[in-house]
C-alpha positions as CSV (number, residue, x, y, z in Angstrom):
1,M,-0.1,0.1,0.0
2,H,1.2,3.6,-0.7
3,F,0.0,6.5,1.3
4,D,0.5,10.1,0.8
5,L,-0.2,10.7,4.6
6,V,-0.6,8.4,7.5
7,I,-1.9,9.5,11.0
8,R,-0.3,7.0,13.4
9,G,-1.0,6.1,17.1
10,G,-4.0,8.4,17.7
11,T,-7.5,7.5,19.0
12,V,-9.9,7.7,16.2
13,A,-13.5,9.0,17.1
14,T,-16.6,9.2,14.9
15,A,-20.1,10.1,15.7
16,S,-20.6,6.4,16.7
17,D,-17.4,4.7,17.5
18,T,-14.1,5.4,19.5
19,F,-11.0,3.2,18.7
20,A,-7.2,3.0,18.4
21,A,-6.2,3.0,14.8
22,D,-3.9,4.5,12.0
23,V,-5.3,6.4,9.1
24,G,-4.1,6.0,5.6
25,I,-4.6,8.8,3.2
26,A,-4.0,8.6,-0.6
27,G,-5.4,11.1,-3.4
28,G,-7.2,13.2,-1.0
29,T,-9.4,10.4,0.6
30,V,-9.1,8.0,3.5
31,T,-7.9,4.5,1.9
32,A,-7.1,2.5,4.9
33,I,-8.1,2.4,8.7
34,A,-6.0,-0.2,10.7
35,R,-3.1,-0.8,13.3
36,G,0.2,-0.9,12.1
37,L,-0.1,0.7,8.7
38,P,3.2,1.4,7.0
39,D,4.8,4.8,6.8
40,G,3.5,7.3,3.9
41,A,5.1,9.9,2.2
42,R,4.6,11.8,5.2
43,T,3.6,10.4,8.8
44,I,2.2,12.1,11.5
45,D,2.6,10.9,15.3
46,A,-0.7,11.3,16.8
47,T,0.0,9.6,20.1
48,G,-1.9,10.8,22.9
49,R,-4.2,12.9,20.3
50,L,-7.7,12.7,19.2
51,V,-8.4,11.9,15.4
52,L,-11.7,13.6,14.6
53,P,-13.6,14.3,11.4
54,G,-13.1,18.0,10.5
55,G,-15.9,20.2,11.8
56,I,-18.5,21.5,9.5
57,E,-19.8,25.1,10.5
58,S,-23.2,24.9,9.0
59,H,-24.4,28.6,10.2
60,C,-22.2,31.7,9.6
61,H,-22.4,35.0,7.7
62,I,-19.3,35.6,5.8
63,E,-18.9,38.5,3.4
64,Q,-22.6,39.2,3.7
65,E,-24.3,42.5,3.5
66,S,-27.1,42.8,6.1
67,A,-30.6,44.0,5.3
68,T,-29.4,47.7,6.2
69,G,-26.4,47.3,3.9
70,A,-23.4,46.7,6.6
71,M,-21.2,44.1,5.4
72,T,-19.6,41.6,8.0
73,S,-15.9,42.1,8.7
74,D,-14.8,38.5,7.6
75,D,-14.5,37.9,4.0
76,Y,-14.1,34.3,2.6
77,Y,-10.4,34.1,3.3
78,S,-10.3,35.6,7.0
79,G,-13.5,33.7,7.7
80,S,-12.4,30.3,6.3
81,V,-8.9,30.7,8.0
82,S,-10.6,31.5,11.5
83,A,-13.0,28.3,10.8
84,L,-10.0,26.3,10.0
85,F,-8.1,27.4,13.2
86,G,-11.1,26.3,14.9
87,G,-11.2,22.7,13.9
88,N,-13.5,23.0,10.8
89,T,-12.5,21.5,7.3
90,S,-15.5,22.9,5.6
91,F,-18.4,25.5,5.9
92,I,-21.8,26.6,4.7
93,P,-22.3,30.1,5.0
94,F,-25.4,32.1,3.7
95,A,-25.9,33.7,0.4
96,A,-28.4,36.5,1.1
97,Q,-31.2,37.3,-1.4
98,H,-32.4,41.0,-0.8
99,R,-35.6,41.9,-2.3
100,G,-35.6,42.4,-5.9
101,Q,-32.6,40.0,-6.6
102,S,-32.9,36.8,-8.6
103,V,-31.5,33.6,-7.0
104,E,-29.1,33.5,-10.0
105,E,-27.7,36.8,-9.4
106,V,-27.2,36.0,-5.7
107,L,-25.3,32.8,-6.1
108,E,-22.9,34.1,-8.8
109,T,-22.0,37.0,-6.3
110,Y,-21.3,34.4,-3.6
111,H,-19.5,32.0,-5.9
112,E,-17.1,34.9,-6.8
113,R,-16.5,35.9,-3.3
114,A,-16.0,32.3,-2.0
115,K,-12.9,31.7,-4.3
116,K,-11.0,32.9,-1.7
117,S,-11.7,30.3,0.7
118,V,-9.0,28.0,2.2
119,I,-11.8,25.3,3.0
120,D,-14.5,23.6,1.2
121,Y,-17.6,25.5,1.2
122,S,-21.2,25.5,0.1
123,F,-24.1,28.1,0.7
124,H,-27.5,28.2,2.1
125,L,-29.8,30.7,0.3
126,I,-31.6,33.4,2.2
127,I,-34.9,34.1,0.6
128,T,-36.6,37.3,1.2
129,D,-38.6,37.6,-1.9
130,P,-40.3,34.6,-3.0
131,S,-41.8,35.8,-6.4
132,D,-42.9,33.3,-8.9
133,A,-39.7,33.5,-10.7
134,V,-37.7,32.5,-7.6
135,L,-40.2,29.7,-6.7
136,K,-40.4,28.2,-10.1
137,V,-37.3,28.9,-11.6
138,G,-34.4,30.0,-9.4
139,L,-34.9,27.9,-6.4
140,P,-35.3,24.7,-8.4
141,K,-32.1,25.5,-10.5
142,A,-30.0,26.2,-7.3
143,F,-31.3,22.9,-6.0
144,A,-30.1,21.2,-9.2
145,D,-26.9,23.0,-9.0
146,G,-26.2,21.4,-5.4
147,V,-27.4,24.3,-3.0
148,T,-30.1,22.4,-1.3
149,S,-30.9,24.3,1.7
150,F,-32.2,28.0,2.4
151,K,-33.4,30.1,5.2
152,V,-36.3,32.2,5.9
153,F,-36.9,35.0,8.5
154,M,-39.9,35.1,10.6
155,T,-38.8,38.6,11.8
156,Y,-37.1,41.6,10.7
157,D,-39.2,44.1,8.6
158,K,-36.9,44.0,5.4
159,M,-36.5,40.3,5.5
160,I,-39.6,38.7,6.9
161,V,-41.8,36.4,4.9
162,T,-45.5,36.1,5.6
163,D,-47.2,32.8,6.6
164,E,-48.7,32.3,3.2
165,M,-45.2,33.0,1.6
166,M,-43.6,30.5,4.0
167,L,-45.9,27.7,2.8
168,D,-45.3,28.5,-0.9
169,I,-41.6,28.1,0.0
170,L,-42.0,25.0,2.0
171,V,-44.0,23.2,-0.7
172,T,-41.2,24.4,-3.3
173,A,-38.5,22.8,-1.0
174,R,-40.7,19.5,-0.4
175,E,-41.1,19.2,-4.0
176,H,-37.4,19.4,-4.8
177,G,-35.8,17.7,-1.8
178,A,-34.5,20.7,0.0
179,L,-34.4,21.9,3.6
180,T,-36.0,25.0,4.9
181,M,-34.3,26.7,7.6
182,T,-35.7,29.5,9.5
183,H,-35.2,32.3,12.2
184,A,-38.3,32.1,14.4
185,E,-39.4,35.1,16.2
186,N,-42.8,37.0,16.5
187,N,-42.1,39.8,14.7
188,A,-45.2,41.8,16.0
189,L,-44.4,41.1,19.6
190,I,-40.8,42.3,19.3
191,K,-42.0,45.4,17.6
192,W,-44.5,46.0,20.3
193,M,-42.0,45.5,23.1
194,V,-39.5,47.9,21.6
195,K,-41.8,50.4,21.0
196,R,-42.9,50.5,24.8
197,L,-39.4,50.4,25.9
198,L,-38.1,53.2,23.8
199,E,-41.1,55.3,24.8
200,R,-40.3,54.9,28.4
201,G,-36.7,55.7,27.8
202,Y,-35.3,52.3,28.1
203,T,-32.5,52.6,25.6
204,D,-29.3,50.8,26.9
205,A,-28.0,47.5,25.5
206,K,-29.5,45.4,28.2
207,Y,-33.1,46.2,27.2
208,H,-32.3,44.4,23.6
209,A,-32.6,41.2,26.0
210,I,-36.0,42.2,27.2
211,S,-37.3,43.5,23.7
212,H,-37.0,39.9,22.7
213,P,-39.0,37.9,24.9
214,A,-38.6,34.0,25.1
215,A,-42.4,33.9,24.2
216,A,-41.5,35.6,20.9
217,E,-39.2,32.7,20.1
218,A,-41.7,30.0,21.4
219,E,-44.7,31.2,19.6
220,A,-42.9,31.4,16.0
221,I,-41.3,28.0,16.7
222,H,-44.6,26.6,17.2
223,R,-46.2,28.3,14.0
224,G,-43.1,27.3,12.0
225,I,-43.4,23.8,13.0
226,S,-47.3,23.7,12.2
227,L,-47.0,25.1,8.9
228,A,-44.0,22.7,7.7
229,S,-45.9,20.0,9.5
230,F,-49.2,20.7,7.3
231,V,-47.6,20.4,4.0
232,G,-45.2,17.7,5.2
233,A,-41.9,19.5,4.6
234,P,-38.6,19.4,6.7
235,L,-37.8,22.5,8.8
236,L,-34.7,23.1,10.6
237,I,-35.2,25.9,13.5
238,V,-31.9,27.6,13.7
239,H,-30.2,29.3,16.9
240,V,-32.5,27.9,19.4
241,S,-32.4,30.0,22.6
242,T,-35.2,28.7,25.1
243,D,-36.2,25.6,26.8
244,A,-39.7,26.0,25.3
245,G,-38.2,26.1,21.7
246,A,-36.5,23.3,22.2
247,R,-39.3,21.4,23.7
248,L,-41.4,22.2,20.8
249,V,-38.7,20.8,18.5
250,A,-38.4,17.6,20.6
251,N,-42.2,17.2,20.7
252,A,-42.6,17.6,16.9
253,R,-39.9,15.0,16.3
254,T,-41.7,12.6,18.6
255,E,-44.9,13.0,16.4
256,G,-42.8,11.8,13.2
257,H,-42.2,15.3,11.6
258,A,-38.9,16.1,10.1
259,I,-38.1,19.0,12.4
260,F,-34.7,19.7,13.6
261,G,-33.2,22.3,16.0
262,E,-29.8,24.1,16.3
263,T,-28.2,26.2,19.1
264,C,-25.1,28.1,19.6
265,P,-22.1,28.7,21.9
266,Q,-23.6,32.2,22.9
267,Y,-26.6,30.6,24.6
268,L,-24.6,28.3,26.8
269,F,-21.7,30.5,27.6
270,L,-22.9,34.0,27.9
271,T,-26.0,35.5,29.4
272,R,-28.2,38.8,29.3
273,D,-26.1,40.2,32.2
274,D,-23.2,40.6,29.6
275,L,-25.4,43.1,27.9
276,D,-25.3,45.0,31.2
277,R,-22.2,46.6,30.7
278,P,-20.9,50.2,30.9
279,A,-22.1,51.7,27.5
280,P,-21.5,51.0,24.9
281,E,-19.5,47.8,25.6
282,G,-22.9,46.0,25.8
283,A,-23.5,46.3,22.3
284,K,-20.8,43.6,21.7
285,F,-23.2,41.1,23.1
286,C,-26.3,42.1,21.1
287,C,-27.5,39.2,19.0
288,S,-31.0,37.8,18.1
289,P,-32.5,35.8,19.7
290,P,-30.9,37.6,22.5
291,L,-28.6,36.0,25.4
292,R,-31.0,34.4,28.1
293,D,-30.1,33.3,31.7
294,G,-28.3,30.7,33.9
295,R,-31.2,28.4,34.0
296,T,-31.8,28.6,30.4
297,Q,-28.1,27.7,29.9
298,A,-28.7,24.6,31.8
299,D,-31.9,23.7,30.0
300,L,-30.0,23.8,26.6
301,W,-27.2,21.5,27.8
302,R,-29.6,19.1,29.0
303,H,-31.3,19.3,25.3
304,L,-28.0,18.8,23.8
305,K,-27.5,15.6,25.8
306,A,-30.9,14.4,25.1
307,G,-30.7,14.8,21.2
308,N,-33.4,17.4,21.0
309,L,-31.1,19.7,19.3
310,Q,-29.0,18.2,16.4
311,L,-26.8,21.1,15.4
312,W,-24.2,23.1,17.4
313,S,-23.4,26.4,15.1
314,S,-21.6,29.4,15.8
315,D,-23.9,31.8,14.1
316,H,-20.8,33.7,13.4
317,A,-22.0,37.4,12.5
318,P,-18.9,39.4,12.6
319,Y,-19.5,43.2,13.0
320,R,-16.5,45.3,14.3
321,F,-16.8,47.4,17.4
322,D,-16.6,50.5,15.5
323,A,-18.7,52.7,12.9
324,T,-18.5,50.3,10.4
325,G,-20.3,47.5,12.6
326,K,-21.8,47.7,15.9
327,L,-21.6,51.5,16.5
328,S,-22.8,52.3,12.8
329,A,-25.8,54.3,14.5
330,G,-23.4,56.4,16.7
331,P,-20.8,56.0,19.5
332,N,-23.8,55.0,22.1
333,P,-26.7,53.8,20.0
334,P,-30.1,52.6,21.4
335,F,-30.5,49.0,21.8
336,N,-32.7,48.6,18.4
337,K,-30.0,50.5,16.4
338,M,-27.0,48.0,17.4
339,A,-25.8,45.7,14.7
340,N,-27.1,42.4,15.6
341,G,-24.7,39.4,15.9
342,M,-21.2,38.5,17.3
343,P,-18.1,36.2,16.3
344,G,-17.5,32.8,17.3
345,I,-16.6,30.8,14.4
346,E,-13.1,29.8,15.8
347,M,-14.5,29.0,19.3
348,R,-17.4,27.0,18.2
349,A,-15.8,23.5,18.8
350,P,-13.1,24.2,21.5
351,L,-15.9,25.5,23.8
352,L,-18.2,22.5,23.3
353,F,-15.2,20.2,23.8
354,S,-14.0,22.0,26.9
355,E,-17.3,22.4,28.8
356,G,-18.9,19.5,27.1
357,V,-16.7,16.7,26.5
358,R,-14.2,17.5,29.4
359,K,-17.0,18.0,31.9
360,G,-19.0,15.0,31.1
361,R,-22.0,17.0,29.5
362,V,-21.7,15.1,26.2
363,S,-19.7,12.2,25.0
364,L,-16.7,12.5,22.4
365,N,-19.0,10.9,19.9
366,E,-21.8,13.2,20.6
367,F,-19.3,16.2,20.2
368,V,-18.4,14.5,16.6
369,A,-22.1,14.5,15.7
370,L,-22.9,17.9,17.0
371,T,-20.0,19.4,15.1
372,S,-19.7,17.5,12.0
373,T,-21.6,14.5,11.1
374,N,-25.3,15.8,11.8
375,A,-24.7,18.7,9.5
376,A,-23.0,16.2,7.1
377,K,-26.1,14.3,7.0
378,M,-28.6,17.1,7.1
379,F,-27.1,19.2,4.5
380,G,-26.4,16.4,1.8
381,I,-22.5,16.0,2.1
382,H,-22.4,12.5,4.0
383,P,-20.3,10.3,4.1
384,R,-18.0,12.4,1.7
385,K,-17.8,14.7,4.7
386,G,-18.4,14.4,8.5
387,T,-16.8,10.9,9.2
388,I,-13.6,9.2,9.0
389,A,-14.2,6.1,6.8
390,V,-12.6,4.4,3.8
391,G,-13.8,6.5,0.7
392,S,-14.4,9.7,2.6
393,D,-12.6,13.1,2.2
394,A,-9.5,13.2,4.4
395,D,-10.8,16.1,6.2
396,I,-9.5,15.5,9.7
397,A,-9.0,17.4,12.8
398,I,-6.1,16.0,15.2
399,W,-7.0,17.4,18.6
400,N,-4.9,17.9,21.9
401,P,-7.4,17.0,24.5
402,D,-5.2,18.4,27.3
403,E,-4.0,21.8,26.0
404,T,-5.4,24.7,28.0
405,R,-5.4,28.1,26.8
406,T,-7.3,31.3,27.7
407,V,-9.1,33.0,25.1
408,T,-7.9,36.1,23.7
409,Q,-8.8,38.2,20.5
410,T,-5.1,38.3,19.7
411,G,-5.4,34.5,19.6
412,M,-8.4,34.8,17.0
413,H,-7.7,34.6,13.2
414,D,-11.0,36.4,12.0
415,A,-11.2,40.2,11.1
416,M,-12.6,41.2,14.5
417,D,-11.4,43.5,17.0
418,Y,-12.9,41.7,19.9
419,T,-14.3,38.1,21.0
420,P,-17.3,37.7,23.3
421,F,-15.3,34.8,25.0
422,E,-12.4,36.9,26.2
423,G,-10.7,35.5,29.3
424,M,-12.4,32.1,29.3
425,S,-10.1,29.1,29.9
426,V,-10.7,26.5,27.3
427,T,-9.1,23.0,27.3
428,G,-8.8,20.8,24.3
429,W,-7.7,22.4,20.9
430,P,-7.2,21.3,17.1
431,E,-3.5,21.1,16.8
432,T,-3.2,19.9,13.1
433,M,-5.8,20.2,10.4
434,I,-5.9,18.3,7.3
435,T,-8.2,19.2,4.3
436,N,-8.7,16.9,1.5
437,G,-5.5,15.0,2.3
438,R,-3.3,18.2,2.9
439,V,-2.0,19.4,5.9
440,A,-3.8,23.0,6.1
441,M,-2.6,23.9,9.7
442,A,-0.1,22.8,12.1
443,D,1.3,24.1,15.4
444,G,-0.6,27.2,14.9
445,V,0.9,27.8,11.3
446,L,-1.5,28.4,8.4
447,L,-0.4,26.1,5.5
448,A,-3.4,26.1,3.3
449,E,-3.2,28.6,0.3
450,R,-5.9,31.1,-0.5
451,G,-8.4,29.5,-2.7
452,A,-7.6,25.7,-1.9
453,G,-11.3,25.3,-1.0
454,V,-13.7,24.0,-3.5
455,F,-17.5,24.2,-3.8
456,M,-19.4,21.2,-2.4
457,K,-22.2,20.2,-4.5
458,R,-24.7,18.7,-2.2
459,A,-27.4,16.1,-2.4
460,P,-31.2,16.6,-1.8
461,F,-32.3,16.5,1.9
462,D,-32.9,12.6,3.0
463,A,-36.4,12.5,4.7
464,S,-36.6,9.0,4.9
465,G,-37.6,7.3,8.4
466,Y,-40.2,10.4,8.9
467,Q,-43.8,9.7,8.7
468,Q,-44.7,13.1,8.0
469,P,-48.7,12.7,8.0
470,V,-50.6,14.5,5.5
471,P,-53.7,16.3,7.0
472,P,-57.1,15.3,5.8
473,E,-57.5,18.6,4.0
474,L,-54.7,17.8,1.6
475,D,-55.6,14.3,1.0
476,P,-57.6,14.2,-2.4
477,K,-59.5,11.2,-1.0
478,I,-61.0,13.3,1.6
479,A,-61.0,16.8,0.0
480,F,-63.4,15.8,-2.4
481,G,-60.6,15.1,-5.0
482,A,-58.7,18.5,-4.6
483,K,-55.1,18.0,-5.4
484,L,-53.3,20.8,-3.5
485,L,-49.7,19.1,-3.1
């Protein structure tokens, strides 16, 4: 046997198994997993290390304009480098449609931007203008080209889709094997709260948490699940931040619906008290849904362990702490004028490893599932990505499980000027990163070249195993012969 690279002596872990083995790589793929493999052209000694599938960051905003025109600070080079140093070998950022744009125009723009990436990539579309041309031409073509997921917003005036629009979108996704994602918050309830807070002079950053109550998330998640379940379409609820929201996802799954949930580090490592800092520091912690409290953190850890939430994503939305980002509305803006979002792509996996695996909240195999395998399966790139198996891409992260670091912004590789996790002590770090069989990072040194990443054409969503019962109103046998789906 000839190997380009052999990883020797490590502990290999997948979403299902943990075992001692060498990994042989040739031609960019895993070609052997066994003990005692011969040396390759290059051999890495992984004794005392964990050999894991590379992480798949499936929720991040890279080189993306917001609805207000602000551009995130990370482009596809800096964003992908930061992702790589955080244990990720591929990512799926958003390609945002703004009203009046065609899907073709959006994807052309993002394909051009992504040419700088050092890791493999795909896109989730964001759909804000579901015209007939989008539903009947743009989306089907995107799906055929391998962009098989997209996101809709149930809030934000410039991005919101109505329930009727959402039903049209869900049916289109169902017909073409795509997965719809949604930001679920009740827009009217939030606007009502914001108005009352501002009228009474409550403008500090801490009131952002009050303006987005847990009830707004729970109501929208319930409504989104109801709409998706009615037409038998799969739905992913992104950045679930409440116990009530996670319970709604779990209950829908128990009933056989293809409903999925995601949460993010900020909801398990930060609280709304972080917003209550001397102005304007609180703006650094402004995101939506907002940070909650310590009790909710404990609830979300429980939901992760129970499998009620299937994805662990950063929702990396990097806006610098200056006039280009967080403070674009002035040096001390009211909470409703602060750019929403915070960085975190590099800390996503290390935080979960340190506080999850090391402290016994989740197993090592659950860590792999949450950071890699589940995303690969959900977004149509498994088993090419998301596991270590013969024939899979050699996307591998070699972790030092015992290395402890203190988180600092100077240690990050993004284009930001702060990290919300500053000062935290984290144990367990990716030490060597391998993408498509090539060593891309080792001992803190970037080795991957700009543009090394390639576009991942993704398969349709696999809905097998879900009952997706059809309501009587959509069953032609009961609906007097009416064919509505």
